[in-house]
N, C-alpha and C positions, 0 to 999 in steps of 0.2 A: 588566211585563205581557207576556203572550204576544201573538202576532198576533191570534188569535181574540178574546181579551179586549179588545184595543184596538178592534177592529171593533165588537163588541157595545156597548162603552161609548160609542163615538161615535154609534151609531144611537140608543141609549136617551137620550143627551143631546139629541138632536133630538126626542124624544118620538114616535118612529115605531115601528110594529110591523113584523114581518117581511113581512106581506102588503103593507103600504104601500111598504116598501123594494123588494120584488120588482116591484111595479107601476111604480115610478118608474125603477128601473135596468134593467128588462126582463131580470132574471136570476131564474130559477126559485127559489122559496122553498127547495127542498131543497138547492140549491147555496149559498144564503146561510147556511142552517143549518150546512152542511158547512164553510164558511169560518170561521164563528164558533166552531165546535167543533173546528176544525183536523182534520176528517176528510177529508183530501185524497184518500184512496183512493176516495171516492165519485165522483170526476170521471173522465171517460173517459180522460184522459191528463194528465200533468203540465203539458203546454202549455195545456190548457183551464183547469186550476186557476190557473195563473199569469195568464192573461188575465182571468178573472173577479176575481181578487184585485186586479189593477191597476184594473179598472173600478169595483169596489166602494169601494176606498180613495180613488180620485179623487172619487167621488160624495159620500163622507163628509167630504171635505176633509182627509184625512190625507196624510202624506208618503209617497206611493206608492213613490218610489225607495228609501226606507229599509225599507219593508215588503217590497218585492221582494228587496232584498239579503239581508234576514234569511231570507226564504223560500228563496232560492237556497242559503244556508248550510245550512238544514235538509235540503234535497234532496241537497246534496253529501255530507252526513254519512251518507246511506243508500247502501250499495253498489248500483250499477246491476244489474239482473237479467241473468243470463247469457243471451247470445243463443241463440236456438233452434238446436239442432244440426242441421246440414244432412246429409242422407244422402250418403255417399261414393260417388263414381262407380265405385269399385272393389268396392263391395259388390254384386256381381251374382250372380244364381243360378248355381250350378255346373252346367255342361253335362256330362252323362255322356259319357264317351269311348266311341267305337265299338270293338269288339274288333278286334284286329289281323287282317289278312288272312292266312289260313294260308299258310305258306311253300311247301308242296307244290303248292298251286293256282297260286301265282305262278310257280313254276318250270315248271309244265305249260303255262301260257299263253305264257311266253317261248319254250319249245321249239316249240310249235305255230306261233307267229309266225315263228320262224326257218326252219322247214321250209317254210312257205308262200312265203317270200321265195326260197328255193332253187328251188322248183318253178317259180315265175314266171320266174326268171332262165334256167333251162334251156329253158323253152318259148320264150322270146324269142330265145335263142341259136340254136335250131333252126329259125328261119325262119317265125314266124307271119306270115300275110299282112298287109301294111301298105298300105292303099289310098291312092292319090294322093300317094305320097311324092315330093317334088320332088328333082331332082338336086342333089348337093351344090354349093354356091356358094363363092365366096371367103370366107375367114375374116376377119371384121371385128373389129378390136380397138377397144375404147372405154376411154378413160382415165377413171378414177374421180376424182371431185373430192376434193381434199385434205381432210383432217379439219379441221373448223372452218369450211368454206366454206358450210355450210348455214345456214339462219336460226336464230337463237337464240331459244328459247322462254322466256318469263318464267315462273318458277314461280308456281303459284297459291297465294296467301297463305291464311292461316287465316280462318275466318269472322269478320266484324267483331264486336267486343264493346264493352263499356262499362267505363270505369274512372273512378270518382268520387273526388275528393279534396276534403276539407273541412277548413278551418282555423278554429278557434274564436277569436274576438276577446275573448270574455268567457264566463262560465259560461252554457251553453246546452244545453237538452235536445234530443236528436236521435234519430230512429228511421229505420233504413234497411231497405228491402225489396229484395232482389235476386232477380229472376225469381219474384216472389210469395212468397219466404221471408224472414222477419225475420232479418237477420244481425247487427243491432246495435240496441240501445235503451238509452240512458243519458244521462249528463251529461258534456259535454266541458268541459275547463278552459281558461282563456285560454292561447293559444299551442299548444294540442294539435292535432296534425294526424293525421287518420285517412284511410285509403284502402280502398275497397270495389270489387269487380268483379262484373259480371253478363254473361250471354251476350246477352240480348235486351232486358230492361227493368229499370230501377232507379228507386226512389222514395225521396224524402227528405221527412220530416215534422219540423218544428221549431216551438218556441214563441216564438222570437225571431229573425226572419229577418235582421235587421241584424247579428247577432252572428256570422254565418258568411261566409266567403269560399270559394266552391265553383268547382272546375274539372272539366270532363268531357272525358276523352280529351285532357287538356292544354290545353283551351280555357277561359279564365275565363268564368264565367256572369254576372258583374256582380252588382249588389245583388239579393237575393231578395225583399226587402220592407223595411218600416219596423221601427223598434225596438219589440219586444214584439208584433209581428204574427205570428199563427199562419198558416203556409203549408204547402202540400204541392206538391212539384215532382216531375215524372216525366220521365225521358229514355228514349228507345228507340234501340236500335242500328240503324244504317243497313242497308238490304238488301244482301246479298252481291252484289258485282259479277259480271256474266256473263263467262265466259271468252272 
């Protein structure tokens, strides 16, 4: 029997209608119908479908671990959707180039500047009046400091960012948003390690918090939650240090 057939058979064995089951489990009837008909696309996300399946199976007295393992196997057989394509930073609008400055104009400006310098030099050499000129004093020499004697300035580093690394301990559904863009959504297999980067903010959604080990910028984040718990975690980049 399939997952949905076992759920329906267990409910009917109790002599309960979908309305009664929805009232006692506090799960909407439309979601109970979707579970029994295996219409998992009706749920907002695979994480929601997994959580409702766990709750419904536990209420019916079924082996929830076996049902979840079978559901994970069905989900693993479906290829994960391709992550949304992020626009490249190099796809910028082309800036029209300005026409080159005419060569004859450039030569004329250079000639006029040189002539002005010659005229100023001649006028200075022929004794333009200089008011309040002090008598020449002794020549002072100043030794220049050797190279490397000045203070060393630390280079300003790049703006801080975020680097999230996640390692799956078992089959687990994950969705990652980097700076508001979905960069990954799918099922990670046990032992699989993935890394994502963002400039300002990164968000992680999962349907089984205990199945992930996460570190951000090399710092372990500890347990994200319990087994089968649906969680959403958000990290923001620290503000850039002032120079």
